[in-house]
C-alpha positions in Angstrom: 42.7 27.9 -2.5 38.9 27.7 -2.5 39.1 24.4 -4.5 41.4 22.9 -1.9 39.1 23.9 0.9 36.1 22.4 -0.9 37.9 19.1 -1.3 38.6 19.0 2.4 34.9 19.7 3.2 33.9 16.9 0.9 35.7 14.4 3.0 34.5 15.8 6.4 31.7 13.7 7.7 30.5 15.7 10.7 30.7 19.4 11.5 31.9 19.5 15.1 35.7 19.8 15.8 37.8 18.2 18.5 41.6 17.9 19.0 43.8 14.9 19.7 43.6 15.2 23.5 41.8 11.9 23.8 43.4 8.5 23.9 44.4 6.9 20.6 43.4 3.3 20.1 44.7 1.1 17.2 41.9 -0.7 15.5 41.8 -3.3 12.7 38.8 -4.0 10.5 38.5 -7.5 11.7 38.5 -6.5 15.4 36.0 -3.7 14.6 33.6 -6.2 13.0 33.9 -8.6 15.9 33.0 -5.9 18.4 30.1 -4.5 16.3 28.6 -7.9 15.7 28.1 -8.3 19.4 27.5 -4.7 20.6 25.8 -2.8 17.8 22.3 -1.6 18.8 20.8 -1.8 15.4 21.7 -5.5 15.2 20.3 -6.1 18.7 17.0 -4.4 17.6 16.8 -6.6 14.5 17.4 -9.7 16.6 14.7 -8.7 19.1 12.2 -8.2 16.3 12.9 -11.7 15.1 12.5 -13.0 18.6 9.1 -11.2 18.9 8.0 -12.7 15.6 9.1 -16.2 16.8 7.1 -15.7 20.0 4.0 -14.8 17.9 4.5 -18.0 15.9 4.7 -20.0 19.1 1.5 -18.5 20.3 -0.2 -19.8 17.2 0.4 -23.3 18.4 -2.8 -22.9 20.4 -4.6 -23.9 17.2 -3.4 -27.5 17.7 -2.4 -27.8 21.3 -4.9 -28.2 24.2 -5.6 -25.5 26.8 -5.5 -26.8 30.4 -6.5 -24.9 33.4 -6.9 -25.7 37.1 -9.1 -23.8 39.5 -10.5 -24.0 43.1 -13.6 -22.1 43.9 -15.1 -21.4 47.4 -18.5 -20.0 48.0 -21.1 -19.5 50.7 -24.7 -19.0 49.7 -28.3 -19.2 50.8 -29.6 -18.8 47.3 -32.2 -21.6 46.9 -30.9 -22.7 43.5 -27.2 -22.4 44.4 -27.7 -24.1 47.7 -29.6 -27.1 46.2 -27.1 -27.4 43.4 -24.1 -27.3 45.8 -25.6 -30.1 47.9 -26.3 -32.0 44.7 -22.7 -31.7 43.5 -21.4 -32.7 47.0 -23.7 -35.8 46.8 -25.2 -35.1 50.3 -28.9 -34.6 49.4 -31.4 -36.3 51.6 -35.2 -36.7 51.4 -35.6 -33.9 54.0 -33.9 -31.5 51.6 -36.9 -31.7 49.3 -39.1 -30.1 51.9 -40.6 -27.0 50.2 -39.8 -24.8 53.2 -36.1 -25.8 53.1 -36.0 -25.5 49.3 -37.4 -22.0 49.4 -35.4 -20.8 52.4 -32.3 -22.9 52.7 -29.7 -22.6 55.4 -26.3 -21.2 54.6 -24.5 -23.6 52.4 -20.7 -23.9 51.8 -19.3 -25.3 48.7 -15.7 -25.9 47.6 -15.0 -27.0 44.0 -11.7 -28.0 42.5 -11.8 -28.2 38.7 -9.4 -29.3 35.9 -10.6 -28.1 32.5 -9.2 -29.1 29.1 -10.1 -27.3 25.8 -8.9 -29.1 22.7 -9.2 -27.4 19.2 -10.1 -29.9 16.5 -11.0 -28.2 13.3 -10.2 -24.4 13.0 -9.3 -23.6 9.4 -8.9 -19.9 10.0 -6.4 -20.6 12.9 -4.4 -22.9 10.6 -3.9 -20.2 8.0 -3.2 -17.6 10.7 -0.4 -19.9 12.0 1.1 -20.3 8.6 1.1 -16.5 8.3 2.8 -16.2 11.6 5.4 -18.7 10.5 6.1 -16.8 7.3 6.3 -13.5 9.2 9.0 -15.1 11.4 11.0 -16.0 8.3 10.6 -12.4 7.1 12.1 -11.0 10.3 14.9 -13.6 10.2 15.9 -12.5 6.7 15.6 -8.9 7.6 17.9 -9.4 10.6 20.4 -11.1 8.3 20.1 -8.3 5.7 20.7 -5.8 8.5 23.9 -7.5 9.4 25.0 -7.3 5.8 24.1 -3.6 5.6 26.0 -3.0 8.9 29.0 -4.8 7.5 28.9 -2.4 4.5 28.5 0.6 6.9 31.5 -0.6 9.0 33.7 -1.0 5.9 32.6 2.5 4.8 33.3 4.1 8.2 36.7 2.3 8.5 37.7 3.6 5.0 36.5 7.1 6.0 38.8 6.9 9.0 41.7 5.7 6.8 40.9 8.6 4.4 40.8 11.1 7.2 44.3 10.0 8.4 45.5 10.2 4.8 44.1 13.8 4.5 45.9 14.7 7.8 49.2 13.3 6.4 48.8 15.2 3.1 48.0 18.4 4.9 50.9 17.9 7.4 53.2 17.6 4.4 51.6 20.7 2.9 52.1 22.6 6.1 55.8 21.5 6.3 56.3 22.6 2.7 54.5 25.9 3.2 56.6 26.6 6.3 59.8 25.7 4.5 58.8 28.1 1.7 58.1 30.8 4.2 61.5 30.4 5.8 63.1 30.5 2.3 61.1 33.6 1.3 61.8 35.3 4.7 65.6 34.8 4.0 65.2 36.3 0.5 63.2 39.2 2.0 65.9 40.0 4.5 68.4 40.0 1.7 66.1 42.3 -0.3 65.6 39.8 -3.1 61.8 39.7 -2.8 59.1 42.2 -1.9 57.1 42.1 1.4 54.0 41.2 -0.5 55.6 37.9 -1.4 56.4 37.2 2.2 52.8 38.0 3.2 51.4 35.7 0.5 53.5 32.8 1.8 52.4 33.6 5.4 48.7 33.6 4.3 49.3 30.2 2.7 50.9 28.8 5.9 47.9 29.9 7.9 45.4 28.5 5.5 47.1 25.1 5.4 47.3 25.0 9.2 43.6 25.8 9.4 42.8 23.0 7.0 44.9 20.6 8.9 42.9 21.4 12.1 39.7 20.6 10.2 41.2 17.3 9.0 42.2 16.4 12.6 38.7 17.2 13.8 37.4 14.9 11.1 39.4 12.1 12.5 37.7 12.6 15.8 34.3 12.9 14.1 34.8 9.6 12.3 36.0 8.0 15.6 32.9 9.2 17.3 30.7 7.5 14.7 32.6 4.2 15.1 32.1 4.5 18.9 28.4 5.0 18.1 28.4 1.8 16.1 30.2 0.0 18.9 27.8 1.4 21.5 30.7 3.0 23.4 31.1 6.4 24.9 31.7 9.0 22.2 34.4 11.6 22.5 36.8 9.6 24.7 38.8 7.8 22.2 40.4 8.5 18.8 40.6 5.3 16.7 43.6 4.7 14.4 43.3 2.1 11.7 46.1 -0.5 11.6 45.7 -0.8 7.8 46.2 2.2 5.6 43.9 3.2 2.8 45.0 1.6 -0.5 46.1 4.0 -3.1 45.3 1.7 -6.0 42.1 0.1 -7.2 41.4 -3.6 -7.7 39.1 -4.7 -10.5 36.9 -7.7 -9.8 34.1 -9.6 -11.5 31.2 -8.6 -9.3 27.9 -9.8 -10.8 25.9 -7.0 -12.3 22.5 -8.7 -12.3 19.9 -8.4 -9.6 19.6 -11.6 -7.6 16.1 -12.6 -6.5 17.8 -14.6 -3.7 18.9 -11.4 -2.0 17.7 -11.5 1.5 15.7 -8.3 1.5 13.9 -9.2 -1.8 13.1 -12.7 -0.4 11.8 -11.0 2.7 9.5 -8.9 0.5 8.2 -11.9 -1.3 7.6 -13.8 1.9 5.8 -10.7 3.4 3.4 -10.8 0.5 2.9 -14.5 1.1 2.1 -13.8 4.8 -0.6 -11.3 3.8 -2.0 -13.9 1.4 -2.2 -16.4 4.3 -4.0 -13.8 6.4 -6.5 -13.3 3.6 -7.2 -17.0 3.5 -7.5 -17.0 7.3 -10.2 -14.4 6.9 -12.0 -16.5 4.3 -11.9 -19.6 6.5 -13.5 -17.6 9.3 -16.8 -18.1 7.5 -16.5 -21.9 8.0 -17.7 -23.7 11.2 -15.2 -24.6 13.9 -15.1 -27.8 15.9 -13.6 -27.9 19.4 -13.7 -30.5 22.2 -13.8 -29.8 25.9 -13.7 -31.8 29.1 -13.4 -31.2 32.8 -13.0 -33.2 36.0 -14.4 -31.7 39.2 -14.2 -32.3 43.0 -16.8 -30.9 45.5 -16.8 -30.8 49.2 -18.1 -28.7 52.1 -14.5 -28.2 53.4 -11.6 -26.4 51.8 -9.8 -28.6 49.2 -12.1 -31.4 50.0 -12.7 -34.2 47.4 -15.6 -36.1 48.8 -17.6 -35.9 45.6 -16.4 -35.9 42.0 -17.7 -35.8 38.5 -16.7 -35.2 34.9 -17.9 -33.5 31.7 -16.8 -34.4 28.2 -18.2 -32.9 25.0 -17.7 -31.2 21.6 -19.0 -28.0 20.1 -19.6 -27.2 16.5 -19.9 -23.4 16.1 -20.7 -21.5 13.0 -20.8 -17.7 13.0 -23.4 -17.1 10.4 -23.6 -13.3 10.5 -21.7 -10.8 12.6 -22.9 -7.5 11.1 -20.4 -7.5 8.2 -17.5 -7.6 10.6 -16.0 -10.7 9.0 -16.8 -9.5 5.5 -15.0 -6.2 6.2 -12.1 -8.0 7.7 -11.8 -10.2 4.6 -11.9 -7.1 2.3 -9.1 -5.4 4.3 -7.0 -8.6 4.3 -7.4 -8.8 0.5 -6.4 -5.1 0.1 -3.4 -5.6 2.3 -2.3 -8.6 0.2 -2.6 -6.7 -3.1 -0.8 -3.7 -1.6 2.0 -6.0 -0.5 2.3 -7.5 -4.0 2.5 -4.0 -5.5 5.1 -2.9 -2.9 7.2 -6.0 -3.7 7.0 -5.2 -7.4 8.0 -1.6 -6.8 10.9 -2.7 -4.5 12.3 -5.0 -7.1 12.1 -2.3 -9.7 13.8 0.3 -7.4 16.5 -2.3 -6.6 17.2 -2.9 -10.3 17.3 0.9 -10.9 19.8 1.3 -8.0 21.9 -1.6 -9.4 22.1 -0.1 -12.9 23.0 3.3 -11.4 25.7 1.8 -9.2 27.2 0.0 -12.2 27.5 3.3 -14.0 28.9 5.0 -10.9 31.6 2.3 -10.6 32.7 2.9 -14.2 32.8 6.6 -13.6 34.7 6.1 -10.4 37.3 3.9 -12.2 37.7 6.5 -14.9 38.0 9.3 -12.2 40.8 7.4 -10.4 42.8 7.0 -13.6 42.4 10.7 -14.5 43.1 11.8 -10.9 46.3 9.7 -10.8 47.4 11.3 -14.0 46.6 14.8 -12.7 48.5 14.1 -9.5 51.6 13.0 -11.4 51.5 16.0 -13.7 50.9 18.5 -10.9 53.8 17.0 -8.9 56.1 17.3 -11.9 54.9 20.9 -12.5 55.6 21.8 -8.9 59.1 20.3 -9.1 59.9 22.3 -12.3 58.5 25.6 -10.9 60.3 25.1 -7.6 63.6 24.6 -9.4 63.0 27.6 -11.5 62.0 29.6 -8.4 65.2 28.7 -6.7 67.0 30.1 -9.8 64.9 33.3 -9.6 63.0 32.5 -12.8 59.5 32.1 -11.2 57.2 34.3 -9.2 56.2 33.5 -5.7 52.5 33.5 -6.7 53.2 30.9 -9.4 55.0 28.7 -7.0 52.2 28.9 -4.4 49.6 28.2 -7.0 51.5 25.2 -8.2 52.0 23.9 -4.7 48.3 24.4 -3.9 47.3 22.5 -7.0 49.7 19.6 -6.2 48.2 19.0 -2.8 44.7 19.6 -4.1 45.2 16.9 -6.7 46.6 14.5 -4.1 43.5 14.9 -2.0 41.3 14.5 -5.1 43.1 11.3 -5.9 42.6 9.9 -2.4 38.9 10.8 -2.6 38.6 9.2 -6.0 40.2 5.9 -4.7 37.8 6.0 -1.7 34.8 6.5 -4.0 35.8 3.6 -6.2 36.4 1.2 -3.4 33.2 2.1 -1.6 31.1 1.9 -4.8 32.7 -1.5 -5.5 31.6 -2.7 -2.0 28.2 -1.2 -2.4 27.7 -3.0 -5.7 28.7 -6.3 -4.0 26.1 -5.5 -1.3 23.4 -4.9 -4.0 24.2 -8.2 -5.7 24.7 -10.3 -2.6 
């Protein structure tokens, strides 16, 4: 009895219990995936992370493209220098403006300036490498989003199979309940005829109650699994019970899934590209020690009235700047970038080793699961035959009630074990495909 209860607990995925008072909605695996691919929050987060990385890459276009700004400035001043310069820009200076008394104590002067300014990067080696790093980072997030989708597909398949298994468990326990109740009625009739003792009747009643309790747990498990699917679908949990349109297969299918780790797997490629991005950032830090060349230009209009354009002028030039020493700031930044790159290389190496370890373990788990299915199927057939024989002997008065109940318990226990073994094999097979994709 304890073994049967432990098997049930092994296939229960959450601990809360609900009934079947909610609406039941039929759901196929293909329809489930279509909904999840457009509604799942984890996928949306991964897509937004990719969009953020793409936006960062677009920002890095500033290393090539010009920066253009337009401004209009209005000022009123009696500052000698500002007043003289404003008149000079407006091209309204006269000989009288050079009078020392007017230069030292000018009247209030108004100046309105409209300016278009262009800054054009020419040679910025550090910015070029930073842009390459941003582009690599964008590819990393794209691969991670694709890998997230593959993982979610595995999770959807697993959850759908769990729902199928939950319904199978309910069907088995409903059959066990019906059998137990039939036995109880039979023993009750024998008891009334004085053919069995009251202890036999009580044992059967206990068996009926236990199976009913286990059936309630199994039904709660259906609701728990439905709630998890609702979570994946970003729908209200607790309102709907999903029922799969396809039943869980009772047999296993062997395939030729590759057993070698593929370096083209999206998460592994993302790790390699991440290391490359850190390398680009290190080179960007190195290039920061080189001079940078940028061009600039502006066109300006000046007037004593708002938005006036009476006078105009332009400025065009180029600047070669070299940051010779900034108090070890650039040196420290380079050292940090180099350490980050080396760390990324080590993490990539570790990730590949762990992936290989997981693949080898899953290969062995698949072999064990296949062997377990075959043994569980054999145990189920033998327990069914044993129960049939004991039941026939019991009907002839040749078997004890306790032996019959033990045989019945073992038969349904083996059926649940077989269903669990099939589920374990099918999921391990899908997980192996995920690891080698």
